[in-house]
C-alpha positions, 0 to 999 in steps of 0.5 A: 500500500502506498504511503499516501493511502496509509496516511489518509485515515490518520488525517481523517481521524485528526479532522474528526477530532477537530470537528467533534472532539470537544463536543464528544468530550463534553457529552461523555463527561456530562453523562459520566458525572450526572448520569441520567439526570443530565438528560432530564429535559430530553427524557421529559420531552420524549415522554411528552411527545409520545403521550401527545401522539397517543392522545391525539390518535384517540377519538376523544383526544384529537380535539383537545390536542388541536386546541392546545397545541396546533398552530396555524398562520390564520389563527390570532397571533396571541392564540398562536403564541399561547400554543407555540410551546406545546406545539413543539411536542405535537408530532405531525400526523402525516409523519412517523412519530419515531422520527420526532422521538429520535430527533428529540432524543439525539439533538435535545440530548446533546444540547441539554448536556452541552448547553444546559437545560434552560439555554436548550429550552430558550434556543428551541423556543426561539427557533420554533417561534421564528418559524411560526412568525415567518409563516405569517410574514410569508403569507402577507408577502404573497407567493409572487415575492422571494420570501412569500408563501401562498395564502393556502399555507395559512391553514396548514397545521404547524407542529412538531419539533423539527424547527427546534431540532434544526435550530439547536443543531446549528447553535451547538455546532457554533458553540463547539466550532463544529463548522463542517457539521453546522454547514451540512445542516444548513445545506441539507435544509436548503436542499430540502426547500429546493427539492420540496418547497413547502411551509415546513422547509421554509420554516426550517430556514427561518429557524436557522436564520434566527439562531444564526442571529443569536450566534452572531450576538453571542459572538459579538458579546464574547469578543467585546468582553474579551476586548475589555479584559484585554484593555484592563490587563494592558492598563495594569501592566500585565500581559498574557499570551493565552488564547481567550477561553471559549464561552 
Protein backbone atom coordinates (compact mmCIF):
# COMPACT_ATOMS: atom_id res chain seq x y z
CA UNK A 1 0.00 0.00 0.00
CA UNK A 2 1.27 3.46 -0.87
CA UNK A 3 2.31 5.97 1.74
CA UNK A 4 -0.49 8.33 0.64
CA UNK A 5 -3.00 5.52 1.20
CA UNK A 6 -1.80 4.81 4.73
CA UNK A 7 -1.85 8.50 5.65
CA UNK A 8 -5.47 9.03 4.75
CA UNK A 9 -7.04 7.51 7.85
CA UNK A 10 -4.90 9.37 10.40
CA UNK A 11 -5.77 12.58 8.58
CA UNK A 12 -9.46 11.70 8.78
CA UNK A 13 -9.10 10.90 12.47
CA UNK A 14 -7.44 14.24 13.12
CA UNK A 15 -10.20 16.02 11.21
CA UNK A 16 -12.86 14.14 13.17
CA UNK A 17 -11.16 15.04 16.47
CA UNK A 18 -11.06 18.71 15.50
CA UNK A 19 -14.70 18.65 14.41
CA UNK A 20 -16.29 16.54 17.14
CA UNK A 21 -13.64 16.12 19.84
CA UNK A 22 -14.71 18.95 22.20
CA UNK A 23 -18.38 18.10 21.71
CA UNK A 24 -17.84 14.39 22.37
CA UNK A 25 -15.75 15.10 25.45
CA UNK A 26 -18.41 17.39 26.90
CA UNK A 27 -21.19 14.86 26.31
CA UNK A 28 -19.16 11.97 27.72
CA UNK A 29 -18.12 13.94 30.80
CA UNK A 30 -21.64 15.23 31.41
CA UNK A 31 -23.17 11.76 31.22
CA UNK A 32 -20.38 10.28 33.34
CA UNK A 33 -20.72 12.92 36.07
CA UNK A 34 -24.51 13.22 36.20
CA UNK A 35 -25.86 10.06 34.62
CA UNK A 36 -29.50 10.05 33.58
CA UNK A 37 -30.08 13.36 35.37
CA UNK A 38 -28.14 15.10 32.61
CA UNK A 39 -30.99 14.20 30.23
CA UNK A 40 -33.94 15.13 32.43
CA UNK A 41 -35.33 17.69 29.97
CA UNK A 42 -34.77 15.42 26.98
CA UNK A 43 -36.49 12.42 28.54
CA UNK A 44 -39.39 14.63 29.64
CA UNK A 45 -39.73 15.95 26.09
CA UNK A 46 -39.64 12.43 24.63
CA UNK A 47 -42.28 11.24 27.11
CA UNK A 48 -44.48 14.28 26.47
CA UNK A 49 -44.25 13.86 22.69
CA UNK A 50 -45.09 10.15 22.88
CA UNK A 51 -48.02 10.89 25.20
CA UNK A 52 -49.39 13.64 22.96
CA UNK A 53 -49.10 11.32 19.95
CA UNK A 54 -51.05 8.63 21.79
CA UNK A 55 -53.73 11.09 22.92
CA UNK A 56 -54.24 12.81 19.56
CA UNK A 57 -54.81 9.46 17.88
CA UNK A 58 -57.80 8.79 20.13
CA UNK A 59 -61.25 9.95 19.12
CA UNK A 60 -61.59 11.89 22.36
CA UNK A 61 -58.08 13.35 22.29
CA UNK A 62 -57.67 14.87 18.85
CA UNK A 63 -59.79 17.95 19.57
CA UNK A 64 -58.08 18.93 22.85
CA UNK A 65 -54.60 18.47 21.37
CA UNK A 66 -55.51 20.66 18.40
CA UNK A 67 -57.00 23.30 20.70
CA UNK A 68 -53.90 23.40 22.93
CA UNK A 69 -51.01 22.81 20.53
CA UNK A 70 -51.98 23.20 16.87
CA UNK A 71 -50.67 26.44 15.34
CA UNK A 72 -51.91 27.89 12.06
CA UNK A 73 -50.96 31.19 10.47
CA UNK A 74 -54.63 32.10 10.19
CA UNK A 75 -55.01 31.98 13.99
CA UNK A 76 -54.92 35.22 16.00
CA UNK A 77 -51.33 35.98 16.97
CA UNK A 78 -52.00 35.83 20.71
CA UNK A 79 -53.52 32.37 20.34
CA UNK A 80 -50.61 31.14 18.22
CA UNK A 81 -48.12 32.39 20.83
CA UNK A 82 -50.01 30.56 23.57
CA UNK A 83 -50.00 27.32 21.58
CA UNK A 84 -46.41 27.52 20.33
CA UNK A 85 -44.66 25.99 23.41
CA UNK A 86 -46.81 22.85 23.32
CA UNK A 87 -46.68 22.69 19.52
CA UNK A 88 -43.05 21.55 19.79
CA UNK A 89 -44.29 18.28 21.26
CA UNK A 90 -47.23 17.64 18.92
CA UNK A 91 -45.97 15.26 16.21
CA UNK A 92 -47.25 15.82 12.69
CA UNK A 93 -49.99 13.29 11.89
CA UNK A 94 -48.61 12.59 8.41
CA UNK A 95 -45.12 11.64 9.64
CA UNK A 96 -43.96 8.64 11.71
CA UNK A 97 -43.73 9.55 15.39
CA UNK A 98 -40.47 7.63 15.83
CA UNK A 99 -38.74 10.25 13.68
CA UNK A 100 -39.77 13.06 16.03
CA UNK A 101 -38.78 11.00 19.08
CA UNK A 102 -35.37 10.17 17.60
CA UNK A 103 -34.73 13.83 16.75
CA UNK A 104 -35.58 14.93 20.28
CA UNK A 105 -33.56 12.18 21.94
CA UNK A 106 -30.42 12.85 19.89
CA UNK A 107 -30.35 16.61 19.36
CA UNK A 108 -32.10 17.73 22.55
CA UNK A 109 -29.95 15.27 24.49
CA UNK A 110 -26.67 16.62 23.13
CA UNK A 111 -27.84 20.20 23.55
CA UNK A 112 -29.00 19.66 27.14
CA UNK A 113 -25.65 18.21 28.18
CA UNK A 114 -23.62 20.84 26.31
CA UNK A 115 -25.71 23.97 26.82
CA UNK A 116 -27.71 23.29 29.95
CA UNK A 117 -31.43 22.86 30.42
CA UNK A 118 -32.63 26.44 30.24
CA UNK A 119 -30.49 27.52 27.31
CA UNK A 120 -31.66 24.45 25.38
CA UNK A 121 -35.28 25.39 26.04
CA UNK A 122 -34.64 29.02 25.10
CA UNK A 123 -32.97 28.19 21.77
CA UNK A 124 -35.63 25.60 20.94
CA UNK A 125 -38.36 28.16 21.57
CA UNK A 126 -36.62 30.92 19.59
CA UNK A 127 -36.20 28.57 16.62
CA UNK A 128 -39.82 27.41 16.74
CA UNK A 129 -41.17 30.91 17.21
CA UNK A 130 -39.10 32.18 14.27
CA UNK A 131 -40.73 29.61 12.00
CA UNK A 132 -44.20 30.42 13.31
CA UNK A 133 -43.76 34.17 12.77
CA UNK A 134 -42.17 33.71 9.37
CA UNK A 135 -45.28 31.87 8.15
CA UNK A 136 -47.36 34.98 8.86
CA UNK A 137 -44.87 37.28 7.16
CA UNK A 138 -44.54 35.00 4.15
CA UNK A 139 -48.30 34.77 3.64
CA UNK A 140 -48.60 38.55 3.95
CA UNK A 141 -45.92 38.98 1.27
CA UNK A 142 -47.69 36.61 -1.10
CA UNK A 143 -46.41 33.90 -3.45
CA UNK A 144 -45.03 36.33 -6.04
CA UNK A 145 -42.19 37.52 -3.79
CA UNK A 146 -38.95 35.71 -2.96
CA UNK A 147 -39.84 35.06 0.69
CA UNK A 148 -43.59 34.86 0.14
CA UNK A 149 -45.97 31.96 0.69
CA UNK A 150 -49.34 31.06 -0.87
CA UNK A 151 -52.46 32.01 1.07
CA UNK A 152 -53.38 28.32 1.41
CA UNK A 153 -50.45 27.85 3.82
CA UNK A 154 -52.41 29.86 6.40
CA UNK A 155 -54.49 26.74 7.07
CA UNK A 156 -51.57 24.32 7.38
CA UNK A 157 -51.19 22.88 10.88
CA UNK A 158 -47.70 23.82 12.07
CA UNK A 159 -46.48 21.45 14.78
CA UNK A 160 -43.55 19.22 15.65
CA UNK A 161 -40.00 19.54 16.98
CA UNK A 162 -38.16 19.80 13.66
CA UNK A 163 -37.61 23.58 13.70
CA UNK A 164 -36.33 23.41 17.27
CA UNK A 165 -34.08 20.47 16.39
CA UNK A 166 -32.56 22.28 13.41
CA UNK A 167 -32.01 25.44 15.45
CA UNK A 168 -30.39 23.57 18.34
CA UNK A 169 -28.12 21.65 15.97
CA UNK A 170 -26.84 24.87 14.40
CA UNK A 171 -26.36 26.56 17.79
CA UNK A 172 -24.43 23.62 19.28
CA UNK A 173 -22.22 23.41 16.19
CA UNK A 174 -21.43 27.10 16.51
CA UNK A 175 -20.74 26.89 20.24
CA UNK A 176 -18.31 23.97 19.77
CA UNK A 177 -16.83 25.20 16.49
CA UNK A 178 -18.07 22.16 14.54
CA UNK A 179 -18.16 24.23 11.37
CA UNK A 180 -18.38 21.38 8.86
CA UNK A 181 -21.31 19.72 10.66
CA UNK A 182 -23.13 23.01 11.05
CA UNK A 183 -22.65 23.76 7.37
CA UNK A 184 -24.04 20.33 6.47
CA UNK A 185 -27.18 21.04 8.50
CA UNK A 186 -27.70 24.37 6.72
CA UNK A 187 -27.03 22.89 3.26
CA UNK A 188 -29.41 19.99 3.98
CA UNK A 189 -32.20 22.42 4.86
CA UNK A 190 -31.57 24.47 1.69
CA UNK A 191 -31.69 21.30 -0.41
CA UNK A 192 -34.92 20.32 1.34
CA UNK A 193 -36.55 23.56 0.16
CA UNK A 194 -35.16 23.20 -3.36
CA UNK A 195 -36.46 19.63 -3.65
CA UNK A 196 -39.80 20.16 -1.91
CA UNK A 197 -40.68 23.80 -1.39
CA UNK A 198 -43.29 23.77 1.38
CA UNK A 199 -44.09 25.59 4.61
CA UNK A 200 -42.08 23.23 6.82
CA UNK A 201 -38.91 23.62 4.77
CA UNK A 202 -39.21 27.42 4.69
CA UNK A 203 -39.75 27.49 8.45
CA UNK A 204 -36.59 25.44 8.96
CA UNK A 205 -34.63 28.11 7.10
CA UNK A 206 -36.29 30.83 9.17
CA UNK A 207 -35.31 28.96 12.33
CA UNK A 208 -31.70 28.72 11.15
CA UNK A 209 -31.65 32.44 10.33
CA UNK A 210 -32.93 33.33 13.80
CA UNK A 211 -30.40 31.10 15.53
CA UNK A 212 -27.56 32.48 13.42
CA UNK A 213 -28.54 35.96 14.59
CA UNK A 214 -28.39 34.71 18.19
CA UNK A 215 -24.97 33.18 17.50
CA UNK A 216 -23.72 36.43 15.98
CA UNK A 217 -24.87 38.44 19.00
CA UNK A 218 -23.30 35.89 21.35
CA UNK A 219 -20.01 36.09 19.44
CA UNK A 220 -20.07 39.90 19.48
CA UNK A 221 -20.68 39.99 23.23
CA UNK A 222 -17.89 37.47 23.83
CA UNK A 223 -15.39 39.46 21.75
CA UNK A 224 -16.45 42.67 23.43
CA UNK A 225 -15.92 41.09 26.85
CA UNK A 226 -12.54 39.69 25.78
CA UNK A 227 -11.54 43.11 24.44
CA UNK A 228 -12.49 44.78 27.71
CA UNK A 229 -10.45 42.25 29.66
CA UNK A 230 -7.50 42.81 27.36
CA UNK A 231 -7.65 46.57 27.87
CA UNK A 232 -7.78 46.16 31.65
CA UNK A 233 -4.86 43.75 31.57
CA UNK A 234 -2.84 46.15 29.39
CA UNK A 235 -3.62 49.04 31.69
CA UNK A 236 -2.36 47.13 34.73
CA UNK A 237 0.89 46.30 33.00
CA UNK A 238 0.24 42.54 32.69
CA UNK A 239 0.37 40.53 29.53
CA UNK A 240 -1.00 37.12 28.72
CA UNK A 241 -0.21 35.00 25.71
CA UNK A 242 -3.04 32.53 26.42
CA UNK A 243 -5.88 32.47 23.87
CA UNK A 244 -9.34 33.57 25.04
CA UNK A 245 -11.43 30.80 26.53
CA UNK A 246 -14.42 29.58 24.54
CA UNK A 247 -17.65 30.60 26.20
